[in-house]
N, C-alpha and C positions, 0 to 999 in steps of 0.2 A: 438441456443441462445448463448449469450455472457455474460460474467461477467466482469465488471470493478472492479478490486480488489483494486483500489486506486484512489479516486476522492473526492476532497474537496468541495462537493456540498453545504455544510453548510456555506461556506465562503461568505463574503460580496459581492464578485464579482457577485454572483448569486441572490442577494437580490431582484432585480427587476423582475426576470423571472425564478426563480428556478423551479417552477412546470412545466413551459413550456419546459425548458431545459430537465428535467427528462422525460417528456412525449415524446419529440422528440427522445430521446435516446431509450426509450422503443419501440417506433414505428419502430425504425431501427434495433431492435433485441437485445438490451441490457436489459436483464431481471433482473439483480441484480447489485447493486452498493454498494461498501464498502466505507463508509464515515468516515475518521479518524479525530479525534480532534488533535489540536496542542498545546493547553495550557488549564489551568483550566477554563478560561473564555469561551472557546468554547465547553465545555462539554454539556451544556444545549442546545446550538444551534444545535449540532450534534444529540442529542436525539430528539429534536423537528422536525428536518428535517426527520429523519428516521421514526418517528411516522406518519408524514404527507404524505410521498411520498412512494407509493408502490414499493417494491423491494429494498429499501435502508436498509443497515445494519450498525450498529455503531461500531466504534473502539474508545477507549479512551486512551489518553496518553499525555505526554509533549514532544514536538518536541525539538531536540537539539538546534535549532536556537532560541527557545523561553526560553531556560534555563536562559540566562542572566537576563530576566525580571521576572523570577519566584521567588516567595517567598519561604522561607525555609519550610513553612507549607504546600506548595502545594502538596508535595508528600503524606503527611498524608491525605489531603482532597481528593486526587485522590483515595487513598485506600478506604476511606469511600464511595466515589461514586461507586466504583466497588463492595463494599459490598452490596450496595443497588440495584445494577443492575445485577450483574453476576449470581445470582441464578435464574433469570427469563429466561426461554428458549428463545434464540435468541435476548435478549435485548442487548447483546454485543457479537460480534463475535471474537474480538481480542483486544489486548492491543497495542495501537499505535496512532499516529506515534511516535516512539521512536528511539533512536540510537545515532550516533555520526556524527559530521560534522566538519572536519578540513580544509574546503575550505576557510572559512572566516578568514582573517588575525586577529591575536590577540585573537583567540578563547580561552576561559577558559577551557582548556582540562580537568583539574582535576574536575571541577564542572560538566561538561558534563558527564564525566565518572561516577561520583557519582549518578547523576540523572538516568543515563542509568542502572546502576547496581541495584538500588533500584526498578526501574520499571521491570527489568527482574525478580526480586524476587517476585514482585506482580503477574506477569504473571505465574510464577511457582506456587505460592500459590493458585491462582484462576483457574489453569489448562487452561489458555488461550494461544493461539498462539500469535505471535507478528508481527507487521508491522514495518520493519526496515528501517531507513534512514542511508545510509552507505557512504555518499559522502566523498571521500578522506580518508576513515577510515576503509576500509574493514578488514584489518588484525587485527586492535584493536577490532572491533566488534566481529570478530570470537574468539578472545582471551576470551572475557567476556562470550560469548555463551558456551564455553567449561567449564568455571568456574561456570556458573549458567544455567544449562540445562533447557530448556523450551519445550513446546509442539509444536515445529516447528513454522512455520510462513512463511513470504514472505520477501525477500530482495528486497525492492522497488527500482525501477530505477537502476537495477544492472549495474555496470560499471567496474567490476573487471576482473581478468584474468580467464582463464579456470581452473587453479588450485584452485583459490579461489571459483569459482562456484562449483567445485566438493566438496569442503569442506562444503559449505552450504548445498548441496544436501545430503551429508553424515549425516548432523545434522538434517535432516528432513524438510528442507526448500525448497520452490519453489522460482524462480527468476522472478521478474516483468520486463516486457518490454512494452514500449509504443511509444510515438511520436518520440523519438530519433532515432528510426529505419528509419525514413524518411530522416535523414540527411546524405548526401553522405560522409561527413567527419568522421562520426561515424563508421569507418570501423571495429574496434574491436568489438563494440557492435553488429553490423550487422552480423559479422562472428559468434559470440557466439550464437546469436539467431537462426542462420541458422544451427548450428552444435550440439548444446546441445541436449540431449534427450528431445523430446517433453513432456515427463512426468514430466520434471522439470520446465516447463514454465507456467506462468500465464500472462494475459493481463491486462493493466492498461492505464489510461490516465493522472493521476495526475492533472486533470483539477481543476482550470483554468490555471495551469502552464504547462510547457513542451509542448507547442503547436507543432504539426507536421509541417513540412516545408511548406505544402500547405496552412497553415493559415497565413503565412508571419508575424508571431509574434502576431497575434490576439488572442483573448480569446479561450482557449481550452474548450471543453465540452465532456461529456461522449458519445455524439452522434458521435464522431470521431472514436469510438472503432471499428466499422465494417471495416472502411478503414484501420486502423492499422492492424487488423486481416488479411485482404486481402494482405497487404504488407508483413507481416510475412509469409503467405502461399506462396507468390511468391518467397521470399528469400529461403524458404525451398524446393520449388518445390513440394508442397503438395496441397491437396484439402482444400479449405477454410472452407467448412462445417465440414470436419473431424477435422481440426485444432480447430475450435470453440468448437466442442464437447469435444475434449480431454482437452483443456485448461480450459474449464468450469468445467470439472470433476476434474482437478487438484486443482482448487480453492475450490471446495466443499470438497475435501479430506483434504486440509491443514487448511481450516476454517470450521470445521464440524458443527458449529452452523448456518452457512449461509443458509438462506432461498432463494430458487429460485423456480419459478413456471413453469419450462419448461415441 
């Protein structure tokens, strides 16, 4: 069985066929899907998606790219939402997607950092792991994790160095790898995925985004995870069934509230 640790299944891209997409992924061996929110408006959509579709698990947070549109009261409302949901077993498995993104020109770094730190504090207060967005901001993310320790989590779409990977691992994090592994030019990411301890790796699709090369820019879905797993096994020279077993165990270890029915 496989676990997709990062899939935006509640997004509007899946409005027309969400249940069918999830059913196809399940038939292909994907037994659990972690569905992160990106802003306050998406909290209810994520909750409804996870209530309706077997194997889905919710994460709630404000994505750094949505910080510019966020209101000052959104952090308070997010905390109130977590207060309502975090006490119920498996109602929420992580706080996310949160983090920093310095890729976009003109990013309000100070505001991103304020929202990130406040959400780290929420994760600490509720004892939740975090799903981290770290694009072009790995060192800064690590700095704040040292200042506000949390119960581990996943560095989603990891694209840093081996040294940075080791720092995340030392802080109790796993590293997420997905469709980027299929891009020949992503040599550093492919090398990391091939050489990092398997105990540090989890699988993800980031669907509908980050489509593997074989989709030629088309919509990504959680049903692509088995082929991503097979590619990673090939890069590592390992057995795909064993890789699926270990990475799924890694996901359950770092997201202890995650329900899967393997």
